[in-house]
N, C-alpha and C positions, 0 to 999 in steps of 0.2 A: 438468584441474587435479589435481595430486597433493597430498594433505595430508601433507607431510613434517614431520619434527621442525623446530622453529623457535626462533630466538633473537630478542631484542628490539633488536639492534644491527646495524649494518652497512649500513643503507640511507640514502643521502644524502637530506636534506630532512626526515627525521623528527626531531621534538623529542626532547630528552634524556629527558623524562618520558612518552614515548609509551606508548600502550596497545596498539600494533600489534606483533605478532611477525613476523619475517621469516625465511624459510627460505633455505638456501644457493642454491637455484635461482630465487630472486626471487618466491616466493609470500608474499603478505601475509595475515595473519590477525588478526582481532580480534573482540571481543564488544561490540556496541552495546547500551546500556541507556537506556531512556526512562522518566521519571517521568510517568505518564499523567495525573496530577492537574495538572501544570504545563505539559506539552507537548501541544498539541492536535492534532498532526499525524495520529495514528492515528485519532482520532475524526473528523477532517475527511476522511480517506481513506475511511472506512466510509460517511460521509454522501454523499460524491461518487459512490462506486461505486453505492450504492442509487439516488441521484438520476438518474444516467445510465441505469440499467436501467429505472426508472419512465418516464422521458421516451421511451426507446426503445419501450416498450410502448404508451404513450399516444398517440404521434404517428400510428401507423397507424389506431388507433381513431377519432381525430378526422378524419383524411383520409377514411376510409370513410364516416363519418357525413355529412361535407360533400358528398361526391360522390353520396351517395344522396338528396340533397335534403331534409335534415332540416327539419322545421317550425321556423321561427324562434322560435315560442313555447316550444319545448323547449330552446333554447340556454341560457338562465339555469339551468335545472334540471340540464342536463348539466354546465355549468361548476361548479355547486355540488357535484355528485357527484365530479367530477375533483379539485376542491380537497379534498373530504373524504377521498378515497382517498390523496392526497398527504400530508395531515395525519396520517392513520392510519399510513401507511408510515413517515413521519418519527418518530412516537412509538415505533413498533415498533423501528425501527433504533436510536433513542436508548436504549431499554430494553435491547436486545441489547448495546450498547456498555457500558452501566453494569454489566451482569451479567459481561461479559467482563473489564472492569477489576477488578471485585470478586474474581473467581476468580484473577486474576493478582496480587492484592495491591497493585494500583496501579503495578506495574513491569513493563514489557515489555522483553524482551531477545532478541537474535538474534545468530547467529554469521555472520561474513563471511569468505570467501576470495577473494583478488583477485590477478590477474597481468596481464600486458600484453594479454591477449586478452579478458578478461571478469571477471565477478564472480559468485560463488555465495552465495545467501542461504539460511541454514538457521536456523529458530527454535530457541530453547533447548528442551530436552525438556518442561519445564513449559508453555511457551507453545504448543508443538506439540500436546500433549494437550488443553489448554484450548481452543485455536483449533478443532481438529477437533470436539471435543465440542459447543461452542457453535454452530459452523457447521452441523453436521448437525442439531442440535436446532432451531435457528432455521429451517432449511429445512423441516423436518417441520411445525413449528407454523405457519409462514407458508403452506405448501401447504394445511393444514387450513382456514385462514381465507380462502384464495383470494388471498393476496398473492404473486403470482408474481415480482415484482421482488426481494423479500426471499428467496424460495426460490432464485432463480438466484444471488443474492449469497452466500447461505449455502453452496451447493454449490461455488461458485468459491473461497470462503475455505477450504474443507476441503483444498485443494491448497496446502500451506504452504511448499513449497520452490520457489525460483525461480533461474534461471540467466540472467544478462544478458550478451549478447555485444556488446562495444564496437563492432564493425564495423557493427552495425545500429542503434545508438542515434542518435536524431535530436534529442534535447533533454536537457540536463542543467541542473537548477535547484537551486541551493544556497541554503539558508536558514540562515545562520550563527547567528542568534539561537537556533534550536532544534537546531543541530548535525545537520541532516538534509540529505541530497542526494537529489533525486528524479531518477531515470534512466528515460527513456521510449524504448521501442522501438515499432514499429508495432503489435504485438499483446501487449506485455508492459510492465508498469509496476513499478518497484521503488523502495522507499525505503531509503536507506542511512543508518544511524545511527552516529555516531562520537563519541568523547570530544572535549570542546572543544579540547584541545591538538592533536588530530589532524585537525581539520576541514580546515584549509587544505591539508595534504598530500594528503588523500584527494580533495578537490575538484579540485585541480590535476592529480593523477594521472589521474582519470577523464576530465577534459576533454582532457588531452594524448593520451589513447589512444582517443578517440572521434572519428575523422576527419570524420564527417558531422554531428556534433552542434553545435547552437547552445547555448552555455553562458550561463546567466543566473544572477546572484547577487543576493539580496535582503539 
């Protein structure tokens, strides 16, 4: 994708008050902005990512314990320990999110470039600096206290740029209420934020150019 000079007119389907710029060769570009106090999608994404990692790490531990013939008397104690770990990780993730939101001033923004083949996500400079700082910091702190789920999540979050290729997308989920479109590939997940007036156009465009995707709208 080439980032060429852009205009705001000339693309069929875009509303008159669009926030999307269009280049002569069909490249769409816009900045998506989210009020983190009103829109829960970023917080939910962080919670989901941490939860998946924790489950991924806990399942092998449980399976090994069961196969080793653990004493049934120890099961309640182990369950309590696992619940305690999950609660701790949840509180830690929530604290990281609140710090992240505070550093951003409650507003998250990202830049998007899109054409017929895919979409590039780039956070704004402020978001990029804060995300990398909080991600690396949380990974270090979590490693010190032994929370490897948060450590892995922090390291993953430090990589703040993503490229979505429409040919490999298998699911597109639009949430019009929050003006967000969730795009899933086998090994990549992207959340696309748009202005309210541009949601319908971007959602239709992505669905029309993802031949293997199942499109769902809430």
